[in-house]
N, C-alpha and C positions, 0 to 999 in steps of 0.2 A: 504494500500500500504506500509506503513512503521511501524516500531516499534520505540519506543523512548528509548534512553539511555542517561541519564543526559541531557535531553532536546535537544539532537542532533538528527536530522532526520536520519533515516536509512531505506533502502529498506527492505521490507518483502521478504525473499527468496522464499516464496510460491507464489509470484505474477507472474503468467504466462503471463501477458500482457506486461512485460518488457523483453528486451533482455540484460541479464547480461553478462559481458565480464570479462576476466581475464587480466585486464590492470590497470594501475594507473589512478586515476582521473586526467583528462587533464586540469581541471580548478584549481585544488589544489592537486599537487602530494604528499603532506604530509598527506592527509586525509586517513582514513581507512574505512573499511566496504565495502559492496557490491557496485559495480560500474555498471551502466547501459549505454547503447549506445543511443545517440541522433540520429535523422534522418540524420544528416550530417556525422555520423560515429565516432564522438568523444565521449569520455567516461566521465561521471559525477557522482557525488553523489548528493542526493537531497539538502544537506546543501550547497555545493559549487555552485550549480546551482541557488539556491535562493539568495545567496549573490551576485553573478555576475549580475543577472537580476535586483535585487534591486539597485545595484550601477548604472546600466544604467538608471533606472527611476530617480534616484537622480541627474543624469547629464542632465535630460530633454530628454532622448532618450526612446521612447516607442516601438520601433521595436527591438526585441531581436535577437542578432546575436552572433554566435560562435566566441570567440576571437582567436581561432586557425585557422579558415578557412573563417570567415566572412559570412558563410551561415546563412540565416535567419530562426529562429524557430518561429512557430506559438504560440500564447498564449495558446491554448489548450494543446499543447505539453509541454510547459514550466510548465503549471499548474499541469499536470500529473506527469512529471518526477521530478519536484521540490517538489512534495507532499505538495503543499501550504495548510496551515491551512485556516479556514474560515476567520479569521482576516486578514491573508496575502492576500487572494483572494480579499477581500473588498478593501484593500489598493492598490493592483496592478490594479484592474479594475477602481478604481476612478482616479488613476494617469494616466492610459492609456487614459481614456476618456478626462481628462483635457488637456493632451499634444497633443492628436490628434485634439482636437477642436482648439487649437491655431495654428495648421498647416494650417487651412483653414479659420480662422476668427480671429478678434481681440475681445477678451472678456474682459469686465470690470466689476468689482463688484460695483453695485449701492450703493452709500453711504446711501441711504434712506432705502431700503428694504433688502440689502445685497444679492441680487440675481445677477446671471450673465446676463449681457446685451451685445448684439453684437454691435460692432461699425462698421456699414456697410460702412460709408464714411470715409476713412482713412485720408482725407484732412480736416475733420471737427472735432474739439475737443469736440463739444457739442453733447451729447448723450441723447436721450429721453428714459426714463424708462416707459414702458407702465403699469407696475404694480402700481408704485407710482402715475402715472397720473390718473389711474382708482380709486385708493384708495382716492386721494385728490380731485377728480373731477376738476382738472385743470392740465395743462401741467407741467410736472416735467422733467427738463433737468439738467444734471450735466456735469462738466468738467472732461474729462477722464485724464487730466494731474494733476490737483490739487485735484480732487475728492471732490469738493464742488459744491453746487448748482450753475448752470450757471449764470454768471453775464456779461452783455454787449451784444453787437451785435453778431449775428451768421448768417452764418457759419464763422468759423475762424480757422486757422491752427497753429497759433503760441502760443496763450494764451487766457485766458478769462480776465475779468477785476477785478477778485479777487486779493487782495494784495498777493504777494509772489507766484503767479502762474508762475512757471518756469518748463522747461523740465529738469527733474532730470538727464536723460541720457546725455543730452548735457552738463550739468554742470560737470558730471563725466569726459566726454571726454575733456572738456576744462581745468580741473584742475588736471588731472592725471599726475604723474611723467613720466619721460622718462627712458628708460633702454637700455642696450646694449645686443646683442646676441653674446656671445663669440665664438660660433661654426659657425657663419655665417659671411662671408666676407662683410665688408662694412655696417654692421647692427648697426650703432651707433645712439644714441639719438632718439630711436623709442618710440612713446607714449606707455605707459605700458598697456593701455586699448584701445580697438577698438570696433566699431559697425560693426557687420557682414554686408558686402556690399550687401548681398542678402535679409536679413530679418530684419536687425537692432538690433539683439540680442547683448547685451553687453558681450564681452568676454575678457579673459586675456590669455597671453601665458606664459608658465612656464619657458621660456628662455633656455630650453634644446632642443637638437636635431635640426631639420631643421626649416625653417622660416614659414612653412605652418601649418595651424590649421583647424580642422573641427568644424563647428558650431554645438552646441548641439541641436539647435532648428530646423534649416532647413537641417542640415547634409551636407551642401555644404562645400567643402574644398577651402580655399583661403589663399593667402599670407598675413601674418600679417604685412609685411613691406610696400608693394606697394598697397595692398588691391585689387589686381586683383584675379580672380578665378585662382586656381592653374594651370590648363591646359594652360591658357593664359600667366601667369607669366613664366612658364617653357619653353615657346617658345623662350625666349631670355635670360634665365639664368638657373641655377640649384638650387636644394634644399638648397645648402649651399653657393651659390654665391650671390653677391649683385644684386638687381633688375636693369633692364635697365633704369627705370625711377626713381631710388633711393627710399628713404623712403618717403611715402606719408605723408603730413602734418596732423595735428590734424583735425579730422572731425568736420564740422560745421553744419551738418544735419544728421538725422537718416534715413537710407534707409527703405523703406516700403516693407513688405512681398508681393511678387507677388502671386496671388491666381490662376494662370493658372494651 
């Protein structure tokens, strides 16, 4: 599909499976070389498409969307038009699998055998590893909070009895600094870090633009100030106005991802 010039991907002009267009690359207007059209109608080069999709994966987003029109591209389309190398395909597919899995389950790495174990009961920090249990001929459970062998009674949702077992996310929320949003009215002394109200992912706001942010994990948009989902917040305010309920205080619990 491609020829190489100084390690930069380029389309092969003899490739009849692609639709070449006489337009600028709409992901990177400064790139040169042949440009092909995606299913959404926007034009790309393999190099710019690879960079864009890799940046999405690095942000925890495994569904590839066009930045120009928000149309979703399938992975097979991305793989073909980005001319992914074997190494890139392995990286992309491993990241996609990991990110997709966390959308539907809570996976923890067992400290004993280093394999992924699903935490089925989100109200119980004690997780049983069936591999370690079989290998040791006795029940092996570990704490998914401090990642040490479980100590104390179970089930339990706050901590195990190991010294220093604390919820690191809550510690971050408790001790983070406050910040002001210069472009948003009444956005003073807002905690710099929040937990997504839908899934509990820890997120920061870059303090520019409006008060809303999209979670990289569950992709829900919410107001960083009042912690309501954006459609609810905007019923009584605007993107740049103070929220009707003001700035929500520091969070003292981590929301759990709904698996519906």
